[in-house]
Residue, then its C-alpha position, 0 to 999 in steps of 0.5 A: m641624946m640617948t635615953e639612959s635607964c633611971e637606975n644608971c642616971k648620974c645627973r644628980s652627981v653631975v649637977d652637984r659637982i658643977r655646983l661646987r666648982r662654979d666659976q672654974n670653967v663656966e662655958g664648959d659647965i653650962n654645956i654639961l648642964i644643957n646635956v643634963l637637960q636633954e636627958h629623958h628620965t622618968s623618975s621623980t628624982h630626975r625631975e627634981v634634978l632638972d628643976e635644979c639644973v634649970s636654976l643653975v644654968a640661969e644663975t651661972i649665965c647671969s653671974s658670968a661674963i659669957s657674951e651670949i647664951p649658948i645656942s644649944l640651950v634652945k634645943i632643950d624641951e620647951k617646958l624646960y626652956n620656959r622654966f629657964l625664962q621664968k627663972l630669969i624673970q624671978m631674978e629680974m635679969w631683964e637683959v639676959m631674958h631679952d637675949a633668951v627671947v631673941l634666941c627662942i624666936s630666931k629658932g622659929n619658936v614664936k608660938s612657943f614663946q607666946r604660950f609661955l608669955r601668956q602663962s607667965l603674965i597670968a601667973t605673975m599677976t598677983n596683988t604684990t606691989e612690985s608685980e606690975e612693975k615686973l610685968c612692965k619690965i617683961f614688955e619693955h624687954l621684948p624684941d621689937g617688931e615681933n607680934i608675940i601677943n595673941e590679939d584675941d587673948e581676952e583672958l589676959v585683959k580680964s586678968a589685968i583688970e581683976q588685979s588692977h594692973f592698968k599699966v600692964l593693960r595699956l601695954l597689952f593694947q599697945s602689943h596688939v591685944n584687941p581693945k574690944y575685950l575691955s569690959l567690966r559688965h554686960g552692956d558696957t563698952p570699952m570707952h565706958v570702961a576706959a572713961n571710968m578708969y580715967l574718972n577713978n584716976e586709975s589710968s587716963t592714958i588708956f582712954q586717950d590712946f583709944v581716942v587716938r585709935y578711933r580718930g586714926n581709923p573710925i571704921l576699924y575702931s568703931f567700937l571706940d566711938p566716944h559718942q556711943t551709949d551703953a546698955n543703959g543708954d548712958n553716954l560718957f557725959h552721964l559717967v562724968a555727971k555721976s562721978e564723985s571725983c571732981p578734978q577728974a570729972h572736970k578734966l574728962a568733961k573738957l575732953l569730951n566737949g572737945l570731942h563733941v560728945s553730947v551733953s544733953c543725951r538722954n538715957n533709957e530713963g529719959k534723963p540727961p547727964r545734968d540730972y546726975v551731977q555729983c560734984k560737991h563744989e560750991e559753984m555746983r550747988k548754986g547751979s543746981a537751983e538754976w538748972r531746975e528753973s532753966g530750960a534744958k539748953m541753958a542747963d547744959t550750957l551751965l553744966l559745961r561752964i561750971v565744970f570748966s571754971f576750976k583750975e583742975s580742968a586745964a586741957v590735958f589732951v590735945s590731938 
């Protein structure tokens, strides 16, 4: 498309005219709007027209009965195409977004879409209640078989954690983002963070996913070893003992026992998990006196017997 001087720009009148006559010649109008998007004018007025034009293209495509997105649309500037995708996300037009992504990737623009998706995810990660569901929809409608997420994108993981978007976090890991980036503070491990999410009833599935990965390839996923300790020497049973969420602690204790995690491991202070038990159930309070009078082995056995004695501790993970 030849560049026209800003003084001779007729883009505003073209967009306004199409806005008024919508639904009369949809395919023809979309092609005209795409031509407008390919114009290269530098005035601020033209930039405003481009924003309106992108929205009008998205609205027209979504409200019409055209069978597919015009191939010529993918030839527009990358930033404009990404604005088009973002508009589809705002409109929650997931099927059209899926088709637009497929078209983008089919033209070899995988890296372009990687950048867009990353920017879009971070920009959309707000504290609004519907935000996480919208982000999950983006993942659900991505084309199958395309690794369009950067596995080394630590910032995406941090953004999901900061906004407590645990469903999105799980989808990131399922989309090849490396779990090694799951961290809340210096010295913890991905398994300790995942266990804390389990205990806080934020996400039990991430911990379970990590266990499956470790069992499938202990060498590749050695950083997901459930037997490891953090910088304080605490193993996962220490987290269970310190937790005040009794039902979740009971469930995780049974899971860890099935993984043969040591219940008598001593941390850097020389303390085993039993020294930190926070459970307020009557059986635990009675057990405290017995622990003080018993040997370590008996106390650990008692700890396991007590946490397994509640109905909440039914097996929740078998693999």
